[in-house]
DSSP file (Angstrom, degrees, kcal/mol; ACC not computed):
  #  RESIDUE AA STRUCTURE BP1 BP2  ACC     N-H-->O    O-->H-N    N-H-->O    O-->H-N    TCO  KAPPA ALPHA  PHI   PSI    X-CA   Y-CA   Z-CA
    1    1 A M              0   0    0      0, 0.0     2,-0.2     0, 0.0     0, 0.0   0.000 360.0 360.0 360.0 131.8   28.3   -0.5   16.6
    2    2 A A        -     0   0    0      1,-0.1     2,-0.2     0, 0.0     0, 0.0  -0.514 360.0-121.8 -78.3 146.1   26.3    2.3   15.0
    3    3 A K        -     0   0    0     -2,-0.2     3,-0.1     1,-0.1    -1,-0.1  -0.573  24.5-124.5 -88.7 147.9   24.7    1.7   11.6
    4    4 A G        -     0   0    0     -2,-0.2     2,-0.2     1,-0.1    -1,-0.1  -0.225  39.0 -79.9 -78.2 176.5   25.6    3.9    8.7
    5    5 A M        -     0   0    0      1,-0.1    -1,-0.1    -2,-0.1     2,-0.1  -0.551  40.9-132.5 -83.3 145.9   23.0    5.9    6.6
    6    6 A T     >  -     0   0    0     -2,-0.2     4,-2.0     1,-0.1     5,-0.2  -0.352  31.5-101.5 -83.4 178.6   21.0    4.1    3.9
    7    7 A K  H  > S+     0   0    0      2,-0.2     4,-2.9     1,-0.2     5,-0.2   0.966 125.5  50.1 -66.1 -49.3   20.6    5.7    0.4
    8    8 A S  H  > S+     0   0    0      1,-0.2     4,-2.7     2,-0.2    -1,-0.2   0.891 110.4  49.5 -56.8 -41.1   17.1    6.8    1.4
    9    9 A D  H  > S+     0   0    0      1,-0.2     4,-2.5     2,-0.2    -1,-0.2   0.892 113.4  47.2 -65.2 -36.2   18.3    8.4    4.7
   10   10 A F  H  X S+     0   0    0     -4,-2.0     4,-2.0     2,-0.2    -2,-0.2   0.862 111.7  48.9 -72.3 -37.9   21.1   10.2    2.7
   11   11 A V  H  X S+     0   0    0     -4,-2.9     4,-2.5     2,-0.2    -2,-0.2   0.929 112.2  50.4 -66.5 -44.0   18.7   11.4    0.1
   12   12 A A  H  X S+     0   0    0     -4,-2.7     4,-2.3    -5,-0.2    -2,-0.2   0.946 111.3  48.1 -56.8 -51.8   16.3   12.7    2.8
   13   13 A A  H  X S+     0   0    0     -4,-2.5     4,-2.0     1,-0.2    -1,-0.2   0.839 113.0  45.8 -70.0 -28.3   19.0   14.5    4.6
   14   14 A V  H  X S+     0   0    0     -4,-2.0     4,-2.4     2,-0.2    -1,-0.2   0.889 112.4  52.6 -79.2 -33.1   20.4   16.2    1.5
   15   15 A A  H  X>S+     0   0    0     -4,-2.5     5,-1.8    -5,-0.2     4,-0.8   0.893 112.4  44.7 -63.0 -35.1   17.0   17.2    0.4
   16   16 A E  H  <5S+     0   0    0     -4,-2.3    -1,-0.2     3,-0.2    -2,-0.2   0.897 114.2  48.2 -75.4 -40.1   16.2   18.7    3.6
   17   17 A K  H  <5S+     0   0    0     -4,-2.0    -2,-0.2     1,-0.2    -3,-0.2   0.939 119.3  38.4 -61.2 -50.0   19.6   20.5    3.9
   18   18 A A  H  <5S-     0   0    0     -4,-2.4    -1,-0.2    -5,-0.2    -2,-0.2   0.522 106.3-125.6 -78.5  -8.7   19.4   21.9    0.4
   19   19 A Q  T  <5 +     0   0    0     -4,-0.8     2,-0.3     1,-0.2    -3,-0.2   0.905  69.2 118.8  62.0  46.9   15.6   22.6    0.6
   20   20 A V      < -     0   0    0     -5,-1.8    -1,-0.2    -6,-0.2     2,-0.1  -0.827  68.6 -84.9-125.8 173.9   14.9   20.6   -2.7
   21   21 A S     >  -     0   0    0     -2,-0.3     4,-1.7     1,-0.1     3,-0.4  -0.417  30.7-118.9 -79.7 154.0   12.8   17.6   -3.4
   22   22 A K  H  > S+     0   0    0      1,-0.2     4,-2.9     2,-0.2     5,-0.2   0.849 114.2  58.6 -57.8 -35.0   14.0   14.0   -2.9
   23   23 A K  H  > S+     0   0    0      1,-0.2     4,-2.3     2,-0.2    -1,-0.2   0.890 104.6  49.5 -62.4 -38.7   13.5   13.4   -6.6
   24   24 A E  H  > S+     0   0    0     -3,-0.4     4,-2.3     2,-0.2    -1,-0.2   0.925 112.3  48.2 -61.1 -44.0   15.9   16.1   -7.5
   25   25 A V  H  X S+     0   0    0     -4,-1.7     4,-2.8     1,-0.2     5,-0.2   0.940 111.0  50.1 -64.9 -47.9   18.4   14.7   -5.2
   26   26 A T  H  X S+     0   0    0     -4,-2.9     4,-2.6     1,-0.2    -1,-0.2   0.912 110.4  49.5 -53.8 -44.9   18.0   11.3   -6.5
   27   27 A A  H  X S+     0   0    0     -4,-2.3     4,-2.1     1,-0.2    -1,-0.2   0.879 110.2  51.1 -71.1 -33.4   18.4   12.5  -10.1
   28   28 A V  H  X S+     0   0    0     -4,-2.3     4,-2.7     2,-0.2    -1,-0.2   0.941 110.4  48.6 -64.0 -45.8   21.5   14.4   -9.2
   29   29 A L  H  X S+     0   0    0     -4,-2.8     4,-2.0     2,-0.2    -2,-0.2   0.935 112.5  49.3 -55.3 -48.0   23.0   11.3   -7.5
   30   30 A D  H  X S+     0   0    0     -4,-2.6     4,-2.3    -5,-0.2    -1,-0.2   0.901 111.4  49.1 -59.1 -40.9   22.1    9.2  -10.6
   31   31 A A  H  X S+     0   0    0     -4,-2.1     4,-2.9     1,-0.2     5,-0.2   0.941 110.2  49.9 -62.4 -50.9   23.7   11.7  -12.9
   32   32 A L  H  X S+     0   0    0     -4,-2.7     4,-2.0     1,-0.2    -1,-0.2   0.805 109.8  51.9 -60.4 -32.3   26.8   11.8  -10.8
   33   33 A M  H  X S+     0   0    0     -4,-2.0     4,-2.6     2,-0.2    -1,-0.2   0.898 109.8  50.0 -64.7 -48.4   27.0    8.0  -10.9
   34   34 A D  H  X S+     0   0    0     -4,-2.3     4,-2.2     2,-0.2    -2,-0.2   0.935 113.0  44.7 -60.7 -49.2   26.7    8.0  -14.7
   35   35 A V  H  X S+     0   0    0     -4,-2.9     4,-2.0     1,-0.2     5,-0.2   0.949 114.6  49.8 -61.8 -47.9   29.5   10.6  -15.2
   36   36 A A  H  X S+     0   0    0     -4,-2.0     4,-2.2    -5,-0.2     5,-0.2   0.917 111.2  47.0 -55.1 -50.0   31.7    8.9  -12.7
   37   37 A V  H  X S+     0   0    0     -4,-2.6     4,-2.0     1,-0.2    -1,-0.2   0.868 112.6  50.9 -65.4 -38.8   31.3    5.5  -14.3
   38   38 A G  H  X S+     0   0    0     -4,-2.2     4,-1.0    -5,-0.2    -1,-0.2   0.861 112.0  45.4 -66.6 -35.5   31.9    6.9  -17.8
   39   39 A E  H  <>S+     0   0    0     -4,-2.0     5,-2.6     2,-0.2     4,-0.2   0.865 112.5  50.8 -75.1 -39.1   35.1    8.7  -16.8
   40   40 A L  H ><5S+     0   0    0     -4,-2.2     3,-0.8     1,-0.2    -2,-0.2   0.829 107.5  53.9 -69.8 -35.8   36.5    5.6  -14.9
   41   41 A K  H 3<5S+     0   0    0     -4,-2.0    -1,-0.2     1,-0.2    -2,-0.2   0.827 105.2  53.9 -69.6 -28.4   35.8    3.4  -17.9
   42   42 A N  T 3<5S-     0   0    0     -4,-1.0    -1,-0.2    -5,-0.2    -2,-0.2   0.511 122.9-108.8 -81.8  -1.5   37.8    5.8  -20.1
   43   43 A G  T < 5S+     0   0    0     -3,-0.8     2,-0.3     1,-0.3    -3,-0.2   0.669  74.6 136.0  86.5  17.4   40.7    5.4  -17.6
   44   44 A N      < -     0   0    0     -5,-2.6    12,-0.4    -6,-0.1     2,-0.3  -0.695  55.6-118.1 -94.9 148.7   40.4    9.0  -16.1
   45   45 A E        -     0   0    0     -2,-0.3     2,-0.5    10,-0.1    10,-0.2  -0.714  26.5-146.0 -82.8 136.9   40.5    9.9  -12.3
   46   46 A V  E     -A   54   0A   0      8,-2.2     8,-3.3    -2,-0.3     2,-0.5  -0.919   7.6-158.8-112.7 133.8   37.3   11.5  -11.0
   47   47 A T  E     -A   53   0A   0     -2,-0.5     6,-0.2     6,-0.2     8,-0.0  -0.939   8.7-159.6-108.9 125.3   37.3   14.1   -8.3
   48   48 A L  E >>  -A   52   0A   0      4,-3.5     3,-2.6    -2,-0.5     4,-1.4  -0.894  40.1-114.2-100.3 103.9   34.4   14.8   -6.2
   49   49 A P  T 34 S-     0   0    0      0, 0.0     4,-0.0     0, 0.0    -2,-0.0   0.004  91.8  -0.8 -52.0 127.5   35.2   18.3   -4.9
   50   50 A G  T 34 S+     0   0    0      1,-0.1    -3,-0.0     2,-0.0     0, 0.0   0.551 132.1  56.9  74.2   6.0   35.8   18.4   -1.2
   51   51 A M  T <4 S-     0   0    0     -3,-2.6    41,-1.6     1,-0.3     2,-0.3   0.602 101.5 -31.0-129.8 -66.3   35.1   14.7   -0.7
   52   52 A A  E  <  -AB  48  91A   0     -4,-1.4    -4,-3.5    39,-0.3     2,-0.4  -0.976  35.3-123.9-157.0 165.4   37.3   12.1   -2.7
   53   53 A K  E     -AB  47  90A   0     37,-2.7    37,-2.8    -2,-0.3     2,-0.3  -0.968  25.8-157.0-116.4 143.3   39.2   11.0   -5.7
   54   54 A L  E     +AB  46  89A   0     -8,-3.3    -8,-2.2    -2,-0.4     2,-0.3  -0.913  13.8 177.3-113.6 141.3   38.1    7.9   -7.5
   55   55 A K  E     - B   0  88A   0     33,-2.0    33,-3.0    -2,-0.3     2,-0.3  -0.964  27.7-131.4-147.0 130.5   40.5    5.9   -9.7
   56   56 A A  E     - B   0  87A   0    -12,-0.4     2,-0.4    -2,-0.3    31,-0.2  -0.626  27.0-165.2 -74.8 136.9   40.2    2.6  -11.7
   57   57 A V  E     - B   0  86A   0     29,-3.2    29,-2.8    -2,-0.3     2,-0.4  -0.995  11.4-140.1-129.4 124.0   43.2    0.4  -11.0
   58   58 A H  E     - B   0  85A   0     -2,-0.4    27,-0.2    27,-0.2    25,-0.0  -0.735  12.3-158.5 -87.3 132.9   44.0   -2.6  -13.2
   59   59 A K  E     - B   0  84A   0     25,-4.1    25,-2.2    -2,-0.4     3,-0.1  -0.962  16.3-132.2-113.8 127.2   45.1   -5.7  -11.3
   60   60 A P        -     0   0    0      0, 0.0     2,-0.1     0, 0.0    21,-0.0  -0.218  34.1 -86.0 -73.9 165.0   47.1   -8.2  -13.4
   61   61 A P        -     0   0    0      0, 0.0    22,-0.1     0, 0.0    19,-0.0  -0.387  35.9-140.1 -73.2 153.3   46.3  -11.9  -13.4
   62   62 A V  B     -C   81   0B   0     19,-2.5    19,-2.7    -3,-0.1     3,-0.1  -0.954  19.1-130.4-120.7 124.1   47.8  -14.0  -10.7
   63   63 A P        -     0   0    0      0, 0.0     2,-0.1     0, 0.0    15,-0.1  -0.199  32.4 -90.2 -68.4 160.9   49.1  -17.6  -11.8
   64   64 A E        -     0   0    0     16,-0.1     2,-0.3    13,-0.0    15,-0.2  -0.442  56.9-178.5 -63.5 147.5   48.2  -20.8  -10.0
   65   65 A R  E     -D   78   0C   0     13,-1.5    13,-3.1    -2,-0.1     2,-0.3  -0.973  27.1-117.8-148.1 160.8   50.9  -21.5   -7.3
   66   66 A E  E     +D   77   0C   0     -2,-0.3     2,-0.3    11,-0.2    11,-0.2  -0.783  44.2 142.6-100.7 146.3   51.9  -23.9   -4.6
   67   67 A G  E     -D   76   0C   0      9,-2.5     9,-3.3    -2,-0.3     2,-0.5  -0.916  48.7 -79.3-162.6-179.2   52.1  -23.0   -1.1
   68   68 A L  E     -D   75   0C   0     -2,-0.3     6,-0.1     7,-0.2     9,-0.0  -0.867  36.9-120.0 -99.0 131.8   51.4  -24.2    2.4
   69   69 A D     >  -     0   0    0      5,-2.5     4,-2.5    -2,-0.5     5,-0.1  -0.545  23.7-143.0 -62.6 119.7   47.9  -24.3    4.0
   70   70 A P  T  4 S+     0   0    0      0, 0.0    -1,-0.2     0, 0.0    -2,-0.0   0.759  94.7  45.3 -62.7 -21.0   48.4  -22.0    7.1
   71   71 A F  T  4 S+     0   0    0      3,-0.1    -2,-0.0     1,-0.1    -3,-0.0   0.932 128.4  20.0 -85.2 -52.4   46.1  -24.2    9.2
   72   72 A T  T  4 S-     0   0    0      2,-0.1    -1,-0.1     3,-0.0    -4,-0.0   0.645  90.1-135.7 -96.0 -17.3   47.2  -27.7    8.4
   73   73 A K     <  +     0   0    0     -4,-2.5     3,-0.1     1,-0.2     0, 0.0   0.569  59.5 137.2  67.1  13.4   50.8  -26.9    7.0
   74   74 A Q        -     0   0    0     -5,-0.1    -5,-2.5     1,-0.1    -1,-0.2  -0.568  65.4 -93.7 -84.5 150.7   50.2  -29.3    4.3
   75   75 A P  E     +D   68   0C   0      0, 0.0     2,-0.4     0, 0.0    -7,-0.2  -0.303  52.4 177.1 -62.1 144.1   51.2  -28.4    0.6
   76   76 A K  E     -D   67   0C   0     -9,-3.3    -9,-2.5    -3,-0.1     2,-0.6  -1.000  30.7-124.9-151.4 147.2   48.3  -26.9   -1.3
   77   77 A I  E     -D   66   0C   0     -2,-0.4     2,-0.3   -11,-0.2   -11,-0.2  -0.876  23.2-147.4 -99.2 120.2   47.7  -25.4   -4.8
   78   78 A F  E     -D   65   0C   0    -13,-3.1   -13,-1.5    -2,-0.6    -2,-0.0  -0.674  24.8-113.2 -83.4 133.2   46.3  -22.0   -4.7
   79   79 A K        -     0   0    0     -2,-0.3     2,-0.1   -15,-0.2    -1,-0.1  -0.313  29.8-107.3 -70.0 149.9   43.9  -21.2   -7.6
   80   80 A A        -     0   0    0    -16,-0.1   -16,-0.1   -19,-0.0    -1,-0.1  -0.434  29.7-145.4 -68.8 149.5   44.8  -18.7  -10.4
   81   81 A K  B     -C   62   0B   0    -19,-2.7   -19,-2.5    -2,-0.1     3,-0.1  -0.970  13.9-124.6-117.9 136.9   42.9  -15.4  -10.3
   82   82 A P        -     0   0    0      0, 0.0   -23,-0.0     0, 0.0     2,-0.0  -0.283  36.3 -86.7 -68.6 160.3   42.0  -13.5  -13.5
   83   83 A A        +     0   0    0    -22,-0.1     2,-0.3   -25,-0.0   -25,-0.0  -0.374  57.0 176.7 -61.4 147.7   42.9  -10.0  -14.3
   84   84 A S  E     -B   59   0A   0    -25,-2.2   -25,-4.1    -3,-0.1     2,-0.5  -0.967  29.1-127.2-149.4 165.5   40.5   -7.5  -12.9
   85   85 A T  E     -B   58   0A   0     -2,-0.3     2,-0.3   -27,-0.2   -27,-0.2  -0.969  25.4-173.3-118.5 124.0   39.8   -3.8  -12.5
   86   86 A A  E     -B   57   0A   0    -29,-2.8   -29,-3.2    -2,-0.5     2,-0.6  -0.797  22.3-127.8-110.5 157.1   39.0   -2.2   -9.0
   87   87 A V  E     -B   56   0A   0     -2,-0.3     2,-0.4   -31,-0.2   -31,-0.2  -0.923  21.4-160.4-107.2 119.5   38.0    1.2   -8.1
   88   88 A K  E     -B   55   0A   0    -33,-3.0   -33,-2.0    -2,-0.6     2,-0.4  -0.828   2.3-160.3-101.9 133.2   40.1    2.9   -5.4
   89   89 A M  E     -B   54   0A   0     -2,-0.4   -35,-0.2   -35,-0.2    -2,-0.0  -0.962   6.7-173.8-117.3 134.2   38.7    6.0   -3.4
   90   90 A R  E     -B   53   0A   0    -37,-2.8   -37,-2.7    -2,-0.4   -39,-0.1  -0.985  23.8-126.7-129.2 117.0   41.0    8.3   -1.7
   91   91 A P  E     -B   52   0A   0      0, 0.0   -39,-0.3     0, 0.0     2,-0.2  -0.341  27.0-124.1 -66.8 148.0   39.6   11.1    0.6
   92   92 A V    >>  -     0   0    0    -41,-1.6     4,-2.1   -44,-0.2     3,-0.5  -0.468  26.3-101.8 -84.8 159.3   40.8   14.6   -0.2
   93   93 A K  H 3> S+     0   0    0      1,-0.3     4,-3.0     2,-0.2     5,-0.3   0.841 118.5  59.3 -48.7 -42.8   42.5   16.8    2.3
   94   94 A A  H 3> S+     0   0    0      1,-0.2     4,-2.1     2,-0.2    -1,-0.3   0.895 108.3  45.3 -61.9 -42.4   39.4   18.9    2.9
   95   95 A L  H <> S+     0   0    0     -3,-0.5     4,-2.3     2,-0.2     5,-0.2   0.947 111.4  50.8 -64.2 -52.6   37.5   15.9    4.0
   96   96 A K  H  X S+     0   0    0     -4,-2.1     4,-1.9     1,-0.2    -2,-0.2   0.891 112.8  47.7 -57.4 -43.5   40.2   14.5    6.3
   97   97 A D  H  < S+     0   0    0     -4,-3.0    -1,-0.2     2,-0.2    -2,-0.2   0.910 110.0  51.6 -66.3 -43.2   40.5   18.0    8.0
   98   98 A A  H  < S+     0   0    0     -4,-2.1    -2,-0.2    -5,-0.3    -1,-0.2   0.870 112.1  47.8 -60.7 -36.0   36.7   18.3    8.5
   99   99 A V  H  <        0   0    0     -4,-2.3    -1,-0.2     1,-0.2    -2,-0.2   0.873 360.0 360.0 -69.4 -41.1   36.7   14.8   10.1
  100  100 A M     <        0   0    0     -4,-1.9    -1,-0.2    -5,-0.2    -2,-0.2   0.469 360.0 360.0 -64.0 360.0   39.6   15.4   12.4
């Protein structure tokens, strides 16, 4: 299985492709992250043009419940889960078409 790019590999590749310094690329990525986090906290959807759409999704709490242990078939109490917020990423059509 091939390994993916690390952050430093990604920064180096973008810096070489755009012919700018690694420091500038890192600054842009940090600014992008700050803007995306701020928008997602406000409940807005963030679109990275040509790449993906990010959206914060609220998951309600799940109460404690009884069920069967799938391995032993014995009754079991499954713990409650608190409410949480997750970030969903959906690729845009341009990225899907480019990969196909």
